[in-house]
C-alpha positions as CSV (number, residue, x, y, z in Angstrom):
1,M,-14.9,44.3,-34.5
2,R,-14.6,40.6,-35.3
3,R,-12.0,40.2,-32.6
4,S,-14.4,41.6,-29.9
5,I,-17.2,39.4,-31.1
6,F,-14.9,36.4,-31.0
7,R,-13.7,37.3,-27.5
8,R,-17.3,37.7,-26.3
9,S,-18.3,34.4,-27.9
10,A,-15.3,32.6,-26.4
11,T,-16.0,34.2,-22.9
12,F,-19.6,33.2,-23.2
13,A,-18.7,29.7,-24.2
14,A,-16.3,29.4,-21.3
15,A,-18.9,30.6,-18.9
16,I,-21.4,28.1,-20.2
17,A,-18.9,25.3,-19.9
18,A,-18.1,26.3,-16.3
19,C,-21.8,26.2,-15.4
20,V,-22.2,22.8,-17.1
21,L,-19.1,21.4,-15.2
22,A,-20.4,22.8,-11.9
23,T,-23.8,21.4,-12.5
24,S,-22.5,18.0,-13.5
25,A,-20.1,17.9,-10.5
26,S,-22.9,18.7,-8.0
27,A,-25.2,16.1,-9.7
28,V,-22.7,13.3,-9.0
29,T,-21.7,14.4,-5.5
30,L,-22.8,11.7,-3.1
31,P,-24.6,12.6,0.2
32,K,-22.3,12.2,3.2
33,A,-24.3,9.2,4.5
34,A,-23.6,7.3,1.3
35,I,-19.9,8.0,1.5
36,T,-19.4,6.9,5.1
37,E,-21.8,4.0,5.1
38,G,-20.0,0.8,6.2
39,F,-16.8,2.5,7.3
40,D,-17.9,2.3,11.0
41,D,-17.2,-1.4,10.8
42,Y,-13.5,-0.9,9.8
43,A,-10.9,-1.0,12.5
44,P,-7.4,0.4,11.7
45,F,-4.4,-1.9,11.9
46,S,-0.6,-1.4,12.0
47,Q,2.2,-3.8,12.7
48,R,6.0,-3.3,12.9
49,L,8.3,-6.2,12.1
50,D,12.0,-6.2,12.8
51,I,13.4,-8.9,10.5
52,V,17.0,-10.3,10.7
53,L,18.6,-11.6,7.5
54,S,20.7,-14.7,8.3
55,G,22.1,-17.2,5.8
56,G,20.2,-15.4,3.0
57,F,16.7,-15.6,4.6
58,G,14.7,-13.7,7.1
59,Q,11.0,-13.5,8.1
60,G,8.6,-11.8,10.4
61,T,5.1,-13.0,11.1
62,F,1.9,-12.0,12.8
63,T,-1.6,-13.6,13.1
64,V,-4.9,-12.1,12.0
65,P,-7.4,-12.2,14.8
66,A,-10.5,-14.4,14.7
67,G,-13.7,-12.9,13.2
68,V,-12.0,-10.3,11.0
69,R,-10.3,-10.2,7.6
70,L,-7.2,-8.1,7.3
71,V,-6.9,-5.8,4.3
72,I,-3.3,-4.6,4.0
73,D,-3.4,-1.1,2.4
74,Y,0.2,0.0,2.6
75,I,3.6,-1.5,3.3
76,S,6.8,0.5,4.1
77,A,10.2,-1.0,4.8
78,D,13.9,-0.2,4.9
79,L,16.2,-3.2,4.1
80,A,19.9,-3.6,4.3
81,C,22.6,-6.1,3.3
82,N,26.2,-6.3,2.3
83,P,27.3,-3.8,-0.3
84,G,26.7,-5.1,-3.8
85,G,24.0,-7.5,-2.7
86,S,20.4,-7.5,-3.8
87,M,17.2,-8.5,-2.0
88,L,13.7,-9.7,-2.6
89,F,10.6,-8.7,-0.5
90,D,7.6,-11.1,-0.3
91,V,4.3,-10.9,1.5
92,A,2.6,-14.3,2.1
93,T,-1.0,-14.5,3.2
94,T,-3.9,-16.9,3.1
95,F,-7.1,-15.7,1.3
96,N,-10.2,-17.9,0.9
97,G,-8.1,-20.8,2.3
98,A,-5.3,-20.6,-0.4
99,E,-1.8,-19.2,0.2
100,V,-1.0,-16.1,-1.9
101,E,2.3,-14.4,-2.3
102,S,2.8,-10.8,-3.3
103,H,6.3,-9.7,-4.4
104,L,6.8,-5.9,-3.8
105,P,9.3,-3.8,-5.7
106,L,12.5,-2.6,-4.0
107,F,14.1,0.7,-4.6
108,N,17.9,0.8,-4.4
109,N,19.1,3.7,-2.3
110,G,22.8,2.9,-2.7
111,V,25.4,2.3,0.1
112,I,24.7,4.0,3.3
113,L,26.8,3.6,6.4
114,G,28.5,0.6,4.9
115,Q,25.3,-1.3,4.0
116,Q,23.5,-1.7,0.6
117,V,20.1,0.0,1.4
118,F,16.8,-0.7,-0.2
119,S,13.3,0.6,0.5
120,V,9.7,-0.5,-0.1
121,S,6.8,1.9,-0.2
122,S,3.7,0.4,-1.8
123,M,0.0,1.0,-1.7
124,T,-1.5,-2.5,-1.7
125,R,-4.7,-4.4,-1.5
126,I,-3.7,-7.7,0.0
127,Y,-6.2,-9.8,2.0
128,A,-5.7,-12.2,4.8
129,D,-8.2,-14.6,6.3
130,P,-9.2,-14.7,10.0
131,N,-6.8,-16.8,12.2
132,S,-4.2,-16.9,9.4
133,V,-0.6,-16.0,9.6
134,V,0.9,-13.1,7.5
135,T,4.5,-13.6,6.7
136,I,7.0,-10.9,5.4
137,A,10.0,-12.8,3.9
138,L,13.3,-11.4,2.8
139,L,15.8,-13.2,0.5
140,G,19.3,-11.8,0.2
141,P,23.0,-12.6,0.2
142,T,23.9,-15.7,2.1
143,T,27.0,-14.1,3.6
144,G,27.0,-11.1,6.0
145,G,24.2,-9.7,7.9
146,G,21.2,-7.6,7.1
147,G,17.6,-7.2,7.7
148,S,14.6,-5.0,7.6
149,I,12.3,-2.7,9.6
150,T,8.9,-3.2,8.1
151,G,5.6,-1.4,8.7
152,V,2.3,-3.0,7.6
153,Y,-0.8,-0.8,7.6
154,G,-4.4,-1.6,6.9
155,H,-7.8,-2.3,8.4
156,F,-9.9,-5.2,9.7
157,V,-13.3,-6.0,8.1
158,P,-15.7,-8.1,10.1
159,V,-16.5,-11.5,8.5
160,N,-20.1,-12.7,8.6
């Protein structure tokens, strides 16, 4: 008898909890207009950079257009150098007139087709001013070749 009362009580408590959760979830749900407000001003951005590593250094650049700030949301890259070597991956931007460098982590994928291969796959929030230059820089072994194919993805935000 006690087991059935306990089961009914537990079932009843679970049902009440589900109703409370459902009610609280719907109470905090934002109307569609509130969620999408302001996103009409965003313009998607993507840029591919083919960077050659020579003498231990390589870089690729692009310029942010006038009248918009670039927000870099994601960076993906494949990097290669001589076996046994290591590399650094750096993103340099100008934000509010000051240069900022962001160093992203590399993942070692081992030796593939005779090259030491690394990858970058990072969600970011990196800002770049209008008319500024964004630089992706590689540092690696000073001997042998190497380089990177890099994808930069984000959006432009109008500057008032």
